[in-house]
C-alpha positions in Angstrom: 0.1 -0.1 0.0 2.8 2.1 0.6 4.9 1.5 -2.3 1.5 2.1 -4.2 1.5 6.1 -2.9 5.1 6.2 -2.9 4.7 5.4 -7.0 1.6 8.0 -7.5 3.0 11.0 -6.0 6.2 10.8 -7.8 4.3 9.8 -11.2 2.3 13.4 -9.9 5.5 15.0 -9.1 6.7 14.5 -12.8 3.4 15.2 -14.4 3.7 18.5 -12.9 7.2 19.3 -14.3 6.1 18.4 -17.5 3.5 20.1 -17.4 5.2 23.2 -16.3 8.1 22.9 -18.7 5.3 22.8 -21.8 3.9 26.3 -20.4 7.3 27.3 -20.2 7.2 26.4 -24.4 4.4 28.3 -25.0 4.0 31.2 -27.7 2.3 33.1 -24.5 3.1 36.4 -22.6 4.9 36.3 -19.4 1.9 37.2 -17.0 -0.4 34.8 -19.4 2.5 31.9 -18.2 2.6 33.0 -14.9 -0.5 32.6 -14.2 -0.3 29.0 -16.3 2.5 28.4 -13.5 0.6 29.7 -10.4 -2.3 27.3 -11.9 -0.6 24.1 -12.6 1.3 24.5 -9.1 -1.9 25.4 -6.9 -3.3 22.4 -8.9 -0.6 19.9 -8.6 0.0 20.6 -4.8 -4.2 20.1 -4.4 -3.6 16.2 -6.2 -0.2 15.4 -3.9 -2.4 16.5 -1.3 -4.9 14.2 -2.2 -2.8 11.1 -2.5 -1.3 11.9 0.9 -4.9 11.3 2.4 -5.2 15.6 3.5 -8.5 15.9 1.9 
């Protein structure tokens, strides 16, 4: 059970990093890119907290 949760957390963390990288590659102005990064980070934190059984 613990290894399954650890793998899920690791996969979620890697997906967050990948999406943040892809947001950096988008042809957006700096303000929109920053907003997109903040949204991705918030969603990622909520997902990680879900795996840690906080929610």
